[in-house]
Every structure is written in structure tokens, then in C-alpha cells.
C-alpha positions, 0 to 999 in steps of 0.5 A: 148269850146269856139271854139265850140261857135264860129262855134255855134255863125254863127247859133246864132239867126239874128239880123237885118237880119244877124247871129252875127259872120257875120257882120264885126265890129258888136258890142253889148251894155250891155243892149243888151247883158243884154237882149239876155241872160236874165241877168241884167247888173249889172251881166254882170259888175260883170262878168267883174269885176272878169275878164271873160269879157274884153269889150272895153271902150270908156269913160265909155262905154262899147262896147262888140264884137262877141268874149264878147258875146261868152264869155258871152254864156259859162260863162252862160252856165257854171253857168246853169249846176253849175260851179263856176265862178273860173271853167269857168274862168280856162277854158275861159283862155285857148282858147288863148293857140294856141293848137287848143283849145286842152288843153282848151277842155281837162280841160273842160272835166274834169271839165264836168266830175267832176261835173257829178259825185257830181250831181250823188252823190246829186241825190243818196243823194235826192233819199235816203232822198225822200225814208226815208220821204215817210216810214216816212209818210206811218209809221205816217199815219198808227200810226194815222190811228190806233189812230182814230180807237182806239179812235171811239172804245174807244168813246174819242175825237181824236186828228185827229178828234177834232179842231186842237189846237190855236197855237201862231201865227209866229212872222214876220221876219224883212228882 
């Protein structure tokens, strides 16, 4: 997975006229990475605290290298598809096995397939809930229509035609 990202990094957006990984000695500040990835600096520090990123330190300053940027790209992608940070960390930790990323890729594919299965299951559950709600709406709307017709025929006021009942104003929640 990280190997794929390194290949993609050469076609990544250019910085100062050159691709990110083509410039020797390229470094990034936490603010630059936060802006590029649409994250907060706090989120990046959180990923560091969880052991997903390991920037160089010069005093209090974090210095990020292209490898850190590549890892951050994978973290963001993993989060976007619903992987847990522990799963992302496991995949990233397999990069340095020196097996051409075979193990890393196998573990990643396994996790991706499991996530796909979870999403299919969620889709099935959502589809069922939508069908149930649509059927309930249709049944209740038909019932309301019958009630309105009956009220018109009998001359009695219908709740659907009558003025809505006054309800107590909801209390504001204290957040």
C-alpha cells in the first residue's frame, strides 16, 4: 500500500514547481500538511501520538519528510473508507518487512475485503429500513386520506383539516 503511494507521489501535486518526492531534502511543516490534507494540526498530532507518524523533531518543531506525507495520505484514505486507526497502523507497520510489500498488500486486501463485506451488509440493512419506511408512509397516507374523506362525508371536522394542536415548545438542550 505504501509502495503504491510512493509511486503515486511522483504524480502528486507540485510544490514550488517540482513534484514532492523529486526534491531532495524536501520537508513539510505541520501547517502545510494540515492545509494540503484538509486536516487540523491537532489531528496530525493525534496520528503522531497513536504511532502512525514519526516526524523528525528540532526542539518543539516537527519536521515532516515525504515518507511522513505518504503515510498521512494512506491514513486519510484509510479513514475515508472506514478503516480503524489500529487497522491502518497494522498495514503501515508492514512496509518495512523487506518483502517487496507482499505481506503489507495481502493484509491490506484482506482488510479491504472485510470492509467491503461490512458495507454491503450495511447497504442491505439501509435498503430494508428505507423499504419499511416507504411502506409505512404509503399505509399511513392512505389511512389519512380515508379519514379525511370520512370526515367530509359525515360533516365532522378532520384532524387533517383542523388547525394543528398547540404543543409545548421543546426545551433547549444545554450543550
